[in-house]
C-alpha positions in Angstrom: 0.0 0.0 0.0 2.8 2.4 0.9 4.7 1.3 -2.2 1.6 2.0 -4.4 1.1 5.4 -2.9 4.7 6.3 -3.3 4.6 5.3 -7.0 1.4 7.3 -7.5 3.0 10.4 -5.8 6.1 10.0 -7.9 4.2 9.9 -11.2 2.2 13.0 -10.1 5.3 14.9 -9.1 7.0 14.0 -12.5 3.9 15.2 -14.4 4.0 18.5 -12.5 7.7 18.9 -13.1 7.3 18.3 -16.9 4.4 20.8 -17.0 6.5 23.4 -15.2 9.5 22.9 -17.5 7.4 23.2 -20.6 5.7 26.4 -19.3 9.2 28.0 -18.8 10.2 27.4 -22.5 9.8 30.8 -24.3 6.9 30.8 -26.8 5.9 27.2 -26.0 2.4 26.0 -25.4 1.1 22.5 -24.6 0.5 20.5 -27.8 -3.1 19.5 -27.8 -4.9 17.2 -30.2 -6.6 20.1 -31.9 -3.2 21.6 -32.7 -2.1 18.7 -34.9 -1.6 19.7 -38.6 -4.7 19.0 -40.7 -4.3 17.4 -44.2 -1.1 16.7 -46.2 2.0 18.9 -45.7 2.8 21.4 -48.5 5.7 20.3 -50.7 9.0 22.3 -50.4 9.5 25.1 -52.9 10.9 24.2 -56.3 14.5 25.2 -56.7 15.7 25.8 -60.2 19.3 24.4 -60.6 21.4 25.9 -63.4 24.3 23.6 -64.4 27.4 25.3 -65.8 29.1 23.3 -68.6 32.8 23.1 -69.3 32.5 25.0 -72.6 32.9 28.8 -72.4 30.2 31.1 -73.7 30.7 32.0 -77.3 32.0 35.5 -77.9 29.4 38.2 -78.6 29.2 38.9 -82.4 30.9 42.0 -83.6 28.9 45.0 -84.7 30.1 44.4 -88.3 30.1 41.2 -90.2 33.4 39.4 -89.8 34.2 39.3 -93.5 33.6 43.1 -93.7 36.0 43.7 -90.8 38.7 41.6 -92.4 38.2 43.3 -95.8 38.5 46.7 -94.2 41.6 46.2 -92.1 43.4 44.4 -94.8 42.9 47.3 -97.1 44.3 49.6 -94.4 47.3 47.3 -94.2 47.8 47.9 -97.9 47.7 51.6 -97.4 50.1 51.6 -94.4 52.6 49.4 -96.2 52.7 51.8 -99.1 52.8 55.0 -97.0 55.6 53.7 -94.6 58.0 53.9 -97.5 57.5 57.6 -97.6 58.6 58.1 -93.9 61.9 58.2 -92.2 62.3 57.1 -88.6 64.8 56.0 -86.1 64.9 52.2 -85.3 66.6 51.2 -82.0 67.3 47.5 -81.5 68.3 46.5 -77.9 69.2 42.9 -76.9 69.7 42.2 -73.2 70.9 39.3 -71.2 70.0 38.9 -67.5 72.0 37.5 -64.6 70.8 35.1 -61.8 69.5 38.1 -59.9 67.1 39.1 -62.7 69.0 42.2 -63.5 70.5 43.1 -67.0 74.1 41.9 -67.2 74.9 43.1 -70.7 73.3 44.6 -73.8 73.8 45.2 -77.5 72.3 48.3 -79.1 72.0 49.2 -82.8 70.3 52.3 -84.1 69.5 52.6 -87.8 67.4 54.8 -90.1 66.3 54.4 -93.7 68.6 56.0 -96.2 68.4 56.4 -100.0 71.3 55.0 -102.1 72.6 56.7 -105.2 70.3 54.4 -107.3 67.3 55.6 -105.4 66.9 52.3 -103.4 66.5 52.4 -99.6 68.7 50.6 -97.1 69.2 50.6 -93.3 71.9 53.1 -92.4 73.7 52.5 -89.1 73.7 55.8 -87.1 74.7 54.5 -83.7 76.4 51.3 -82.5 77.7 51.5 -78.9 80.2 48.9 -77.8 78.5 45.6 -76.9 78.5 44.6 -73.2 77.0 41.1 -73.8 78.9 38.6 -71.7 77.9 35.4 -73.5 77.4 36.4 -77.2 79.1 38.3 -80.0 76.9 40.1 -82.5 77.5 42.0 -85.7 75.0 44.3 -87.3 74.8 41.8 -90.2 73.5 39.2 -87.7 70.3 41.3 -87.4 69.5 41.2 -91.1 66.8 38.6 -90.3 64.8 41.3 -88.6 64.4 43.0 -92.0 62.6 39.9 -93.3 59.7 40.2 -90.8 56.8 42.0 -92.6 55.5 45.0 -90.6 52.0 44.4 -92.0 51.4 40.7 -92.3 47.7 40.7 -93.4 47.6 42.7 -96.6 44.9 41.9 -99.1 47.5 39.9 -101.1 48.3 37.7 -98.1 44.8 37.0 -96.8 44.4 33.9 -99.0 47.2 32.3 -97.1 45.3 32.4 -93.7 42.3 31.3 -91.8 41.0 34.0 -89.5 38.7 33.3 -86.5 36.9 35.9 -84.5 37.7 35.5 -80.7 35.8 38.4 -79.1 36.5 42.0 -77.9 39.2 43.5 -75.7 40.6 46.9 -74.8 44.2 47.8 -75.7 45.3 51.1 -74.2 41.7 52.3 -73.9 41.0 51.3 -77.5 38.1 48.9 -78.0 39.3 46.1 -80.3 38.1 43.0 -82.1 40.4 40.1 -81.7 41.2 37.6 -84.5 43.2 34.5 -84.4 45.4 34.0 -87.5 46.5 30.6 -88.7 48.4 29.8 -91.9 46.6 27.4 -94.2 49.8 25.8 -95.3 53.5 26.0 -94.1 56.3 26.3 -96.6 60.0 25.9 -96.5 61.1 29.1 -98.2 58.4 31.4 -97.0 57.4 32.1 -93.4 53.7 32.8 -92.5 52.3 34.7 -89.5 50.7 32.5 -86.7 49.2 34.5 -83.9 46.6 37.1 -82.9 45.7 40.6 -84.1 43.8 43.3 -82.4 41.6 45.5 -84.6 40.3 49.0 -83.6 36.5 48.5 -83.6 35.8 52.1 -84.5 38.3 52.7 -87.4 38.8 49.0 -88.3 42.6 49.0 -88.4 45.2 46.7 -86.7 46.7 48.3 -83.6 48.5 45.3 -82.0 49.9 41.9 -83.1 51.2 38.9 -81.1 52.7 35.8 -82.7 55.5 34.2 -84.6 56.5 33.5 -88.2 56.3 29.8 -89.1 57.8 27.6 -91.8 57.4 23.8 -92.2 60.5 23.4 -90.0 58.9 25.4 -87.1 59.2 28.9 -85.8 61.6 31.2 -87.6 64.4 32.6 -85.5 65.1 36.1 -86.7 68.5 36.0 -85.1 70.2 32.6 -85.4 72.1 32.7 -82.0 68.9 33.6 -80.1 65.6 31.8 -79.5 63.4 34.9 -80.2 60.4 33.9 -82.2 57.2 35.2 -80.4 56.9 39.0 -80.7 54.3 41.3 -79.2 54.1 44.4 -81.3 52.2 47.7 -80.7 51.5 50.4 -83.2 51.5 54.2 -83.1 49.2 56.6 -84.9 51.3 58.7 -87.1 50.0 62.1 -88.3 46.5 61.0 -87.2 46.3 58.7 -90.3 48.6 55.7 -90.2 49.1 53.0 -87.7 52.8 52.1 -87.9 54.6 49.6 -85.6 56.5 51.5 -82.8 57.3 48.9 -80.2 58.1 45.2 -80.5 59.4 42.8 -77.8 60.3 39.2 -77.3 61.5 37.4 -74.1 63.0 33.9 -74.0 65.6 31.8 -72.3 68.7 30.5 -74.0 70.3 27.2 -72.9 74.1 27.8 -73.2 75.9 24.6 -72.2 73.4 23.8 -69.5 73.2 27.4 -68.3 69.8 29.1 -68.5 70.3 32.7 -69.6 67.2 34.9 -69.9 67.4 37.2 -72.9 65.2 40.0 -74.3 65.0 42.0 -77.5 63.1 45.3 -77.8 62.7 47.2 -81.1 61.5 50.8 -81.0 60.6 53.0 -84.0 60.6 56.7 -83.2 60.8 60.1 -84.8 58.5 59.4 -87.8 58.9 62.1 -90.4 58.0 62.3 -94.1 60.9 61.6 -96.3 62.2 64.5 -98.3 61.5 64.3 -102.0 64.1 62.6 -104.1 66.3 65.1 -105.9 65.4 65.5 -109.5 68.2 64.9 -111.9 68.2 67.7 -114.5 68.1 66.5 -118.1 71.2 67.5 -120.1 70.8 70.6 -122.2 70.1 69.9 -125.8 73.1 70.5 -128.1 72.3 73.2 -130.7 72.5 71.9 -134.2 75.7 72.6 -136.1 75.3 75.3 -138.8 74.8 74.1 -142.3 77.9 74.0 -144.5 77.9 76.7 -147.1 
């Protein structure tokens, strides 16, 4: 009897304790039968999942048809190629080698300008050639003749048939909005090198303002200086007289393996002081010889 009462009191005390604890829980109220949810539960909201593929978004189309852009800038290349022969300029070629600390350890500098020979043909006249301080190489001005074989304007109308051009998108170059085209040669030849790279075309005036690439033969990239690995050049152009975009800065960086020693090297070519060429002197025709008087 005592045991039964004790159990009954314990159950009652436990019930009171649970009721007290529940009433102290903030915002809680006893769960009654009428509080049970009525009917089926609402389904969770539908979440739209967007899956991102591995392929990048295709570039936005240019404002002009691609063939029209190519036609226009190739015609400009024709014009600039012809007009550049009517200008003189100073060309500075600087080749540097770097030490283990990343600082220049020697350089070779050659400054030339176009000059007219007696027969009227142009050639590169050396106007400055400081003593070379290169530590690992010996260069003569003749060793740089390969630079003359690099066309300043690779995509003239006469050359377009040799290439496949692919539109890549848009980009700014020195605050100039540009179209970007990839250029690939259709065939590679042994005796003639073709440009393989990228060109940036001013989207407003439709003219090439920058190029990056190399000149290829069927043997691989052409080295413009045999002793050096330079092949990839980044070239910027300058607007001359508000009309013509001529190359004014070109650079290539590479590393030369010399008997197991890795030597960083750089070439920078600058064209400055563009000026119209003076007119060629006119050779006066010899005076006509007066006829001899008739014999009496």
